[in-house]
N, C-alpha and C positions, 0 to 999 in steps of 0.2 A: 348594247349592254346597258342595263339599268344602273345608273350611278347611285351608290348609297351615300347618305349624308356623311361627310368626313367626321363630324362630331360623334355620330353613331359608331363609326369604325374605331375611333380612338377609345370610346367608352368600352367597346367590345374587347379591344386589345388590352386595356387596363384590367378588365375583369379576367382575361386569360392569364395575365402575369400574376395577378393576385391568387387565382385559384390553382394554377398548374405549378408555378414556381420553377420547374426544371425546363431548360431549353428543349430537351428531348420531347417533352409533352407540348410545349408551346408552339414550336415551329410548324408542325403539320396543321394545327388548328389556325395558326396565323395565316397560312397560305390560303385556306378555305375562306377566311374572313376577308383578306385583301382581294380575292378574285371578284368580289361584288363591286369593287371600285376601280381596280387597275387591271388592264388586259395583259397579264403576264402568263408565262408558261412554267417558269421555275423560280423558286425563292431560294437564295443562298444565304446562309448565316454562318459567318466565320468567327470563332472565339479563340483567342490566345489562351492556351491551357497553362503553359509554364514558359520559361524563357526559351526552352528548346523544343516546344511542340505547340500544335494548334489543332482544333477540331472544326470540321466543316459539316454543317447540316444542309442537305439539299432536299427541298420539298417541291413536288409538283402541285399544280393548282387543284388537283384532286385530293391532296393531303398525304399522298404516298411519300414516305420519308427514307432518306439514305444518309448514313453517318460515316464520315471518313476521318481517320486520325492520321496526322502527319507529324514528322519530326523536321525541325529546321535543318536543312542540309541534305534531306532526302533528294533523290534524283528529281530534277524539276519537272513538274507536270502543269498543264493548263487547267484552271478550274472549270473551263468550259469544254473540256475534252469530251465529256458525255453530252454536250449541247452544241454540236458543230453548226447547227443552223441558226445560232443566236445572232440577231442583227440589231437588237435594241437592248439598252441596259440602263437601269437606275442604280446608282451606287451611293451608299451612305456609310459614314464612319461612326462607330460606337466609341465614345470617349467619355472620360470623367475628368474634368479639368484638362490637364496636359497629357494624361495617361490614356493611351488607346487600348481598348479592350477587344476590338475586333471590327467587323464590317458586315453590312447587309446589302445585298443587291438582287434586283429582279432582272430576268432576261425574257426576251420574246423573239420568235423567229420572223416577226413582221417588222418591216422598216418603219421608223418614226411611230412606234407603237405607243410611246409615252409622251405626255404633255407636261408643261411646267407645273400644273396643279398636282400631278401624280408625284413629282419630286417633292413638293411641299408637304404632301400628305405623308410620304415615306420618311421625311425628316422628322415629322412629329411622331410617327409610329416608333422610330428608332429611339427618340428621347424616352418614350415610355418603356420600350424594350430594354433600355439600359438597366432598369431595376432587375430584370431577370438575369442579365449578365453579372450584375453585382451579387445577386443571390447565389448564382452558380460559383462565382469567385470565392464567396464565403465558404461554401461547401468544399471547394478545392483546397482552401487554406486549412480547413479542419482535417481533411483527408491527409494533406501534407504533414500537418502536425503529428497525426497518429503514425504516419509512415516513418517520421523521424524518430518518434519514441521507439517504434519497433526496430528501427535501424540501430539505435543505441543499445537496446537489449541484445539484438543479434551481435553487435560488436563485442559486448562483454562476453557473450557465449563463445564467440570465435576466438577471443584472446585468452579465455580461461585456462586452457590446457597447453598454451604455446610456451615453449622454453625460450624461443627467440621470435620476436614479432616479425622479423623478415621472412620467416618460414611460412607465415600465414597472411602475408601482406596482400596478396592477390585476393584472398577470401575477404579480408578486411575491406578492400576497395569494393568488392561486389556487394557486401552487406550495406556499406555506407551509401552506395549509389542509389539505393531505394529512397533515401532521405535527401540526397543532394546529387543529382545527375552530374557525371563528369566522365572524361575520357581517360585521364591519367591522374594517379594519386602519388605524391612524392613527399618523403620526409627528408629534410636536409639537416645535417649535423654540423655544428660549429666546432672548430678546433679549440684546444684549451686556451690559446692566446687570443682567440676571437679575431684572428687575421686571416683565417682560412675556413673553408667549409667543404663538405662532400655530400654526395647523394647517398643517404643512409639506406633508403628503401624506395623502390619504384614499382608501381603496378600499372599496366596498361601500355607500356612502351618498351622497346628493346634497348638494352644497355650493353656497354662493353667495358673492358678494364680501364680504358682511357677516361671514359665518362665518369667512372666511379672513383677515380683518383682525387685526392684533396686538391682544391683550387684556391689560389691566393685571392683574397678579396681586395678590390680597388676601393678607393674612398667612396665612390658613388654607390657601389654594390653594398658596402658595409652600412652606409646610411640607410639604404632601402631595407636591409635585413634588421636594422635596429628599430624600424617603424613598427607601429601596432598593426592590427589587421587592416588589409586594404583589398580593393577589387580593381582588376584591370579589365576594362571592357573591350579594348582593341589593342592587342600587344604590339602590332606593327606600328601603330600611331603613338603609343604611350611609352614603350620600352626601347631605349637606344639599341640599335642592332649590334654595336660593337661592345656592349656591356656583357658581363658574364650571364646575367639573366637572359638577355636578348639572344645570345648564342645557344643557350640551352633550349629556349623557347623555339627557336628556328629548327633545332635538331629534332625536336619532338613534334613540330608542326602546330605549336600552341598559338591560339588566337585570343583567348581570354583566360583569366586566372583569378583565383581567390586565395589569399595567403593569410594564415594566422600563426602567431608565435606558439612555441611549445615549451612552456615553463616546466622546469624539472627542479622542484624545490625553490631555492633562492636563485638558482642560475637558469639561464635559458639554454635549452638543449639545441634548439634549431627552429625550423619552421615546418608547417604542414601546408602543402600546396594542392589545391584542387585545380586541375587544368582541363581546358576544353579546346577542341580544334575548331570551334565556331566562336564568333564574336558575341558579346553581350550574353554569355551563358550564366553569369552570376550577378547578384545584386546585394545591397547592404542587408536585405532581409535574411540572407543566407549566413551572415557572419556568426550569429549566435550559435546556430547548429554546428558550424565548422569549429568554433571554440570548444564546444562540448566534445566533439570527436577528438580534437587535439588533446584535451584534458585526459580523456580515457587512454589515449595512446601514450601520453606522457607518464601516466601512472604505471602502465605496463612496462615502459622502459625503465622507470625508477625501480620497479620490482626486479627486473632483470639484473640491474647493477647491484642491488643490495642483497639479493637472495642467492646468487650463483654459488658462492662459496659454502653457504649453510643449507642448501636445498635438501641434501640427503638427511642431515640431522633434523631439520624441521619436519620432514616427512616421518621420521621415526618418532619424534615427539607427538606428532598429530595422531599417529596410529596408537600410541600408548595412551594418549588422552581419550581417544574414542573408546578404547577397550575399557579404560577405567570408568568412563561414563556409562557404558553398556552394563558393566557389572553392577554399578550402583543402581541403575534403573531396574535391572532384573531382581536385585535384592528388595527394592521397594515393592515391586510387583508381587514377589513371593510373600512378603508380609501382608500385602493387601488381600491375598487370596486365602489367608488362614481362617477366615470366618469372624474376625474380630470387628468387622464393620458390616454387619448384616443389615438388610432392609427389613425393619420390624415395624408393624403397625397395621391395624385393620379399620381405622376410622375412615369415614367418607372423605374427609379433607386430605388425608395421606394417600388414599387410593386415587384421588383425582390427580395428585402430584405425580404419582407413579404412572398413571395412564398417559399424561402429557409427556413424561419422560420416555415411555416406551414408544409413543407415536413419533417422536423426533429422533429417536436413537438410530433408526435405519437410514437417516439422511446424513449429509455432510454439513448441515446448517449449524451456525454458531449459536450457542445457547447461553442465556443469562439467567442465573439463579439468584433470586432476591429473597430477603427475609431477615429476621432478627438473627443475631449471632447465636450459634449453638442449635440451630433448627435442623441440621443435617444436610447442608448444601453439598459437602464433599461426598457424602454417601450417595446422594442422587447423581452427582457427576460420575462416580464410579459405576453406578447402575447403568447410566447412559453408555458409558464406555464399554462395559461388558456385553451390552445388548446390541452393539453396533458392529459394522463390518471391520472396525479397527480393533476388535477385542483382543486379537493376537499381538497387537502392537503395545507399546508402553503407555502407562498413565503417569504423567509427570506433573506434579503439583508444586506451586510456588505461592507463598504468602506475600503479597505485595506490600503489606504494612509492616512486616517483620524485618525488612532490610532498608538501610539508607538508600537514597535515590541512586547514587553512583554504583553501589554494590548491586542493587536490583537490576540496573541496566546491564551490568557485566554478567550477572547470573542468568538473565533472560537470553541475551544475544551472544554470550561468550566473548572471548578476547584473544588477541594474538599476543605472542611473547613480546614484551616491551611496550605494550599499549599504554601502560601507566606504571607508576612506581609500585613494585611488588608483583607485577605480572611476569614471573620468571619462566612460565611455560604457557604454551597454547592451551586454551581450555574451551571446549564446545559449551554453549549455553543450553538452557533448558529446552529451547525451541528445537535445537538439533537433537537433543536426547529424546524428544517426543516424536521424532520422525516416524511416520507410519502409524502413529497413535494419537493420543489426546493430550493437549496442554491445558491444565486446570489453573486458572488465574484466580486465586482466592483473595478476597478483599481488594478487588480491582479498583474500587473507588478511592483507594489511598495511593494509587499510582501517580508519580510526578508528571507534570505536563510534558517534559522532554521525552520521557519514556512512553507517554501516551501517543505522541506523534509517531514514534518509531513503530509502536504496536499497530497503529492504524495502517501503516504501509504493509506490515505483515498480513493483515486481514484483507487489504485491497489488492495487493500485488503478489501475495504469497512468496515474498522474498525479503531478505535482510542481509546485513553485513555485520560481522563481528567487530567489536571495538578494535581500532587500530588496523583494520583490513579494508581493502577496496574491492575484494572479491564478493560478488553477489551470490548468496546461498539460497537455494529453493527451500521453502518451508512446506513440507508435506505433513501438515498437522491439521487436527480439528481443535478448535478453541472452545472451551467451556469456561465461563467466568462466573464469579459469585461476589455478592456485595451485601452488606447490611446497611448501607447508606442510601439516602434518598438522592439518586443520581440526577433527578430533575432539578432539585434544589441546588445541587452542586454545579449543574450547568448554568443556572441563573447567576450563581456567585462567581462564575468563571473558573471554577476549580476542576471541572471535567469537560472534555471536548464533546461537543454535540455530535460531530461526525463519528467519533469513536463510539459513542453511546448507541447510535443507530446501527453501527456495524456489529456491535456486541449483542444488542437486544433484538436480533432478528426473530428469535423465539424465546420469550421470557416466561419463566416458571416461578411463581411466587410460593414460597414455603410458609405454611401457617406456624405460628408459635405453639408451643406445647400446651399452653392454657386453652387453646381452641381445639385441641384434639386429646382431651382428657381420657377418652376411651382407650388411648394407647399407652397411658402412663404405667399401668400395672404390667402389661405385656413387655414394655421396655424394661421395667424394673426386673422382671423375672429373667429376661435375656441378659441383662447386665450381671445379675446374680450368678447365672451359670457361667458366663464368660470370666468374671473376676474370680470365681471360686476355683478355677483351674490354676490360678497363679498365686494363691495364698496357701499357707500351711493347713489351716482348718477352715474350709468353706462353711458359710452359714447354712443352717438347716432349712431356712425358709424365711418368709416375711410374715409376721403376725398380723391378725386382722386389724388390730389397733394401728399398727404402722401403715397398713394399706390405706386405711381411712385418712391417716395423716398425709400420705403421698397424694391422695386425691383432693384433699382440701387446700393444698398449697398451690400458689399461682405460677411457680417456676419461671421467674423472670430471666434466668439463665438458660431456659429451655432444656433440650435433651442433654447438653453438656453438663449442666448443673445436676440433673438427675443422675447421671452416671457417677459423677464425683460423690454425690450423696450416698449412693449405694456402695461405692468402694470404701468410703469411710465407715459405713455401718457394718459391712462385712468384717472389717478389722476389729471393731469394738464388740461385735456379737461373739467373737472367739468360738465359733463352731455352733452356737445356739441360734435361736430365732432372732431375727432383727426386730427390735421393739422401737417405739416412737422416740425413746430417749437416745437411741443410737443415731437418729437422723439429725443432721445439722441444719434442719429447716424448721421454721415455726409457722404454722397456719395462722391466718388473721384471727385475732381475738375479738370478742364483742367490744363495742365502743366504750361501754361503761367501765370495763376492766382496764382499758388503756388509759382512761381519764383518771382512774384511781392511782395508777403508778405515777402518772405525770404530776398529780397534785401532791403526792407524798414528798417528792424531791429527794428521796433517800435511796441509798444503794442497798441491794439485798444483803441479808445477814450473812449468807454464805460467801459473799464476795463476788467478784466478776472475773470472767476469763478475758483478759485484754487481747490475747491473740485471736479469740473468736470474734471479738468486737472489730478488731482491725481487719480480719478476713471478711467479715460482713460488709464493712465499709468499702473494701476493694471491689467486692462483687457488685455492690450497689453503684459505685462509680463507673465500673465497666458497663453495667446495664444501662445506666443513664446516658453514657456516652456512646452507646451502641457499639461497644468494644473498639472504639477509636482510642488507641493507647495515648496519643498526645493529649486529647481532651480529658481522658480519665485521670491522667497524671496531674493535669492542671486543677481538676476538681478536688484532688486529694492534697494538693500543695507539694507534690513530689516531682522529682525529675523522671524522665522516661526510663532511665536505667534503674532508679529505685523502684518504680512500678513493676518492671519486669522481674526484679529480684523478689518482690512480694508475691507476684503471680506464681513464680516457681516454688516459693516457700510454702504456699497454701494449696499447691496442686491445682492451680487454675490455668495451667498451660493450655495453649490453643491447639488441642488435639480433637479433631472432629469425630464424635462418636456416631452411633446409629441415630 
C-alpha cells in the first residue's frame, strides 16, 4: 500500500467536513480517503442521537454505506455482527470537553493490521470529524425544537374538545412523546390540606383502584413535591426504595424521571411526571419543554374546574353571539353590493391599479394598499375580494385609527365573558367574522405595538386567542391592509414593526392621488351625481360647463372623498337645477397677483365671511396636512381628538371610503 502523507489526509478530511456537512455524506467519502493510508475493511461511525437512541454508519473501504438506528434498551447486538472475521480494530472516542458525542473505529480481518501511526492519524481525523458531529447535533436540536413546537400545537388540538383531560390523556402522552420521549406520563394531584396526593391521570402503565387511592405524604415525600422541577437520572440510586415515590417507581419499573410542578392560578394542583424505564433518559435541557406542557395541561384543568357548571349556558351565548355577528356581516355585505361603491375611472394610473389588483386577487397573498387618504383603498380592497376565490365569504373592515388600543384589540380578536370590565358576553372578533373571507385593516399604520405583535402571529401562524381565553382559534382569512402613512419612516421611528410590515407588504399597490388622475374627475363626478340623486328629493339636472372646468382646475387635496362630498353639497344647493361653480365648496387656485391684492388690503369682504366655511376649510386642511392622522390633525388645530371628531361629523367629513 502506498502511504499518503497524513497532512494531505487531514486536509482532505477537513475539506469533506466543510463541503458535505452531513455525516451521511461524509462517512462514505471518508472511508475512501482513509483507505489510501490505513489498511482497513470497514469504517464504523457511531453518533448519539438523543438520550434514548443512537445512529451507526458503517462504510466499506469502497465507500458503500449502511445506516442503522438503535434505541437504548433494544435487544443487545454486536456492532461486529456483520463483520465476524474482524481481528484488528482502531477505536477513537468523539467528545467535546467532557461530553461524548459518539465513537469511530476501523476493523480489519487481518491480525496486527494497524500500527501506532494509524492510531495517531485516526485521533487527528476524529478531532476534525468532531465538527461534523457538532453540525449534525445543531441540526438535531433544530429538528427537536420544531418537533416540540408541533407537539405543543398538537397538545392544544388534542385537549380542545375534551370535557375531561383524563379521557384523552393517552392521546396527550402520544402527542407529547414527539417532543419528549417517555414511557409513562403521570399527573399527580395534591389534597386540599397538602398532606396527601393521588395519581390523577396515568398513560403508559396499568393502574388499579388501590394505586389511584389518595396517599398520605411523609415529610420526605412532601419536601420532594414542594421542590421545583428536577431530573432523576437513576431512580434506583437516587430515590429511597421505602419512600412513596420509590414504591410507585418500582411498581411501574421506572429508572429515570423528570418532574415539573403544575400551577393552577395561585395554588399548585400537583405535578407532571415524565417517566422512563431506562436510566439517563432526561436532562436539564428538557425542563423548559416539560414546563410548557404542564402549563397547557394546568390551563385545561383550570377550565374544567371553572366551566363545568356554566358550560351549557356559555355554549348558548356563543351560538347567539356567532349568529349576531353573522347577521351583522351579511348586512354589511348587502350594503356593499348595492352599487354605492363602484370602481370608476379610465385613466392609465387607475387602470394600472386595477390590473395589479386583478392579478393578485386569485391568490391568497396578503396585500398592502398605500396612498393618500381618500384615494379609494377600500374600493380596491372590495374589488380584490369580489374577484377572489373568497368572494362568497364575508368582507369585514375595521378602521385601526378610529378605536382606542384596548378596544381595537377586543374588536379584532374578540373576547370571552369576564375578560375585562364590561365584557358581559362572549363576543367573536372581526377575525372570526371574516372566516372564509377577507379582513380589511384600514389605517393599519395607526395600530398599537401590542396589537401589531398579535396581528403578526395571525399572519405567521394563522391562529389567535380571544381576550381572556386560552383556546387557540384557527384564522381562515385573507388580510388586505391599507395605510396613508409612510411605514418606512414609522419603522425607523420604532412606531411600526419591521417584521409585520414585510408580512403585510408581500404585494403592495400604491394608489395615485386624484390630482394625478384628473381624467377621472368628471366621470367620478357624474357617477356621484347619479348615486346621490337617488337619495335626495330633487336630483340635480346635471353639471354645467363652468362647474366642470371648476372641478378640473382644483387640485383635490382630499382626493375622491372630497370630490364626493363636494358633489353631495352641490346637489342640495342646486335644488333640481344644474350645478354651477358657486354651488361647489372648492376654490381653484387664483393668479398670484390676485392673491397679493387681497393680502395687502388686510380688510374683510363687504358681504362678510362664513365662519363655518372657514372652520370647515381649516379642518380639511389640517386633516390633509396630517395625512388624516386624527391625533396630529387635532394638535394642528389646537383641539382635542374628541372635538376634532365632532367637527368631522358636523361638516360631513366622516371617514366613509367612496369610489
